[in-house]
N, C-alpha and C positions, 0 to 999 in steps of 0.2 A: 484567553487562549491565544498563543502566538500563531501566526499564519505564515505560510510560505507562498510568495508570489512567483508564479511560473507561467509565462506566456499568456497572461490575462486571467489566469485562475488564482484565486486566493484560497489556499487549502490549509485547514487547521493542521498545525505541525504534529499533533498527536492524534492518531486515529484508533478506533476500536476495530480490530480485525476479527473475522468470524470463520476463518478457515478451520475445518474439522469440528465445527460446533453444530451438533444436531439441533433440530427445531425446538425441542423442549429446553435445551440450555439457552438458546436465544431468548425464548419467552421468559425465562427466569432471570438471566443476567443482564441482558441488554437494557431493560427498563431502568435498572439500577445504575447502569453506566450513563445513560442519558440524564437521569436525575442528578448524578454527580457532576455532570458538565461536559461529557464527551459530545462533540458535535460533528465528528467525522466518523462515518461508519463505512466499512469496506466489506463487500460480499462478492459473490460471483455465481454465474449460472451453475457451474459444476459443484458448488458447495451444497446445493440442495436446500438452502435455507432462506432464499429470497422472500418467500411468502411470510415466514415468521418475522423476518426483519421488517417487512412492510407493515405487518400487523402491529408490531411494537411502536414503530414510528408514528403510525396513524393514531394510536391510543395514547401517545406520550404527552399530548397537550403542547408540545413544542412546535411553533410554526415551521412549516416545511422549509421555508427559505433560510431558516437558521441551521439546518442540518446539511452537511456536505456528504452526499451519498454516492458511493462508487460501486459499480458492478462491472463484470467482465464477460465478454462473449467467449464461449468455449470453442475449441478447434473444430468440432463437428458442425458448427453453424457459420463458418467463415465464408462459404460461397454466397455470392450476391443474392441468389434465389432464396436463401435461408436467413440471411443476416438480419434484415429489417424485422421479419416476423419474430425472430428470437428476441429482439429488443422489445417489441410490443409485448411479448410474453413476460419478459422480466418486469416491465413497467406495470403490467397487470398484477403480478405477484407482489411487487413492491408498493402497490396502491398509490402510485404517483404518475403524473403526466410527463416527468422527466427525471433523469439522473444527472448529477452534477459532473460526473466523470465516468466515461465508458472506455474500457481497455480491451485490447486484443490480449487474451490471456497467455498465449504462448507463441513464439515466433515461427516455428517450423510448421509448414503446411504445404499441401499440393496446390492450394489456392494462391495465385500470384499475389504478392504483397500489394501491388498496385490496386488490385480488385478489393482487397481488404481495406485499404486506406480510402478508396472511393466510397465503400459502404459506411465507414466511420464518418466521413464527411457528409454523406447523404442524411444519416440520422441526426447529425448535428444541424444541418440546414433545415431539417423538418421540425426542429425544436424539441426533439426527444432527448437530446443530450446537450449539456452546456459546454463541456470540454471533452477532449479525446486524449487517449494515451495508449501506452503499450506496457507489456509486462514480460520480463525475462529476456529482453533483447540485448544482444551484445552491441559494441560500439558501431560496427559496420551496419548491422541491421537497423539500429536506432537512427543512424544518419540517413540510411536509405528510406526509412519510413517518413522521416521529416521532409526529405526532398520530394516525396511522392504526394504529400498532403497539402491541400489548400489551407486548412486550419492548422494552427500550431499545436504541437504536442505538449501537453501539460506535465506529464510524468512518465517515467519508466519505473515500474514497480519490480524490484529485484530482491533476491536474497542479500542481506547485508547484516553483518554482526562483527564483533571484534576479531574473530578468527578468519575473516575473509576480507582481503584487501580489494576494495572497489574504487581505489583512487583514480585509476585511468578512466573508468566508466563515468565516475562523478565529474571529472574534469571535462570530458567530452560532452556530458549532458549540460553542464554549466555554460559551455561555449554556445549552446543552442537555446539557452533559456529554459531548459527542461529540468524539472526537479527529479530527484530519486526518492521513491517511496520504499522504505526498508521493511522487509518482512523477515521472519525467523530471527529477530534480534536477540532472543534468548538462546539461540543456537541449540535447540533441543535439550534444554536443561543444563548446558555447560556453564552458562553465565553465573547463576547463583552460587556455584561451588568454586569459582575461580579465586585463588588467593590474592592475585593482583587487584581484581575488582573489589573483593571484600575489603582490602586494605584502603583503597580509595574511598569506598563507601563509608568506612568507619570514621574517616577524617571529616566527613560531611554529615554524619548522623543519618545516613541513608542506607538503602540496601544495594547490593550489586546490580539487581535488576533496574533500580532507579538510576544508577550511575550510567548504565548502558543506554537507557532511553534518553537520558540527558546528553550523553556523548553523541547520539544520533542527531537530535534536534539542534544541538549547538553547532553543527556543521552547516555551512551555507547551502541552502537548497535541498536539504534532506528532511523528509517526513518520516515519522516513526509510527508503525502499526504495533500496538500492544494488543495482547489477547489473554484473557483469563476466563475460566468458568467458575472461579472462586471469588465470591463476593468480597471477601476481606482484602483481596489483592487489587481490587478496582481502584481504591483510593491511593494505594501505593503507586500504581502505574500512572495515575493522574497527577500526582504531586512531584513533578520534575521541573517545575519552572521557578522554584524558590531558591535555587542554588546554581552555581556555575562551576565548571571544571577549569582548572588552570591549564595553561599551554602544556606544561610538563605532564599533567594527568591525561590530557587528551592524547599526547604522544605515547604515553605508556600503554594506553588502551589500543591505539593503532599498532603498537609493536607486538601485540598478541597474535597478529595475523600469521597464518601458516600456509604453505604452498598447497596443502591438501585440506584446506579449511572449508571447502564447499560441501554443503549437505544435500541440496536439491539438484539432482542431475538425472531425471527419469529417462532411462533409455528408450522407453516406448514412445516418447514425445520427440525423439531425435534432437536432443539439446544442441544448441549452437556451440561453436568453438568459443569458449569463454575467454574474455580478456584478462 
């Protein structure tokens, strides 16, 4: 497995994401993903599946230090009085004494960013977290978070797929040694049906989904989260390191970006002004 080095963290470039996966699906699919070789697992408090993720990891037989485990603090636990207790609750559910990466799940909050970053640093100093990060932050907020933190930020987890240009954010992240972790890479099902991606895939004997996962991990400093509840697609998602895209193919995929390509923009979370 290729890894991405970001401010001291060595993160497997391909992760297994668990967004919108209920517990029974986790118990069914995640053991097979680990058996296949996935060693980066991404969950969150708000996903409601930390306990099942922890159960699978504990039963997997894979040493804990070989798995890179990420979870995220939800917005209702951002206040300093709630933050540490929420992390303890996550660790208990995950059946571990630490997570490898802890993220602030969303940027907008009435809790000052300085307070949130202090809380992230505190749980890291306590040994509950190896690395810290953020999610869904624009450039300005990412830079502010980095300036407020004693510990370096390892990643900014954001929506990223061929239809959304994240070049400005990626350039700003690279300047600070921060990786981008890409979610929604399949763009809610658009990717497998795209004729440009299908054409590139045919040249390599791959699927459009594999091409986009490869497109992500082939970019410097980008980590790809794959997700499937279908066992047959696990191996497909994992087999993206035995081919490479040409510069022209990479550019053709970048050229699919549209001004209205963003999918995730939940009004109730007061989304930031996107770059």
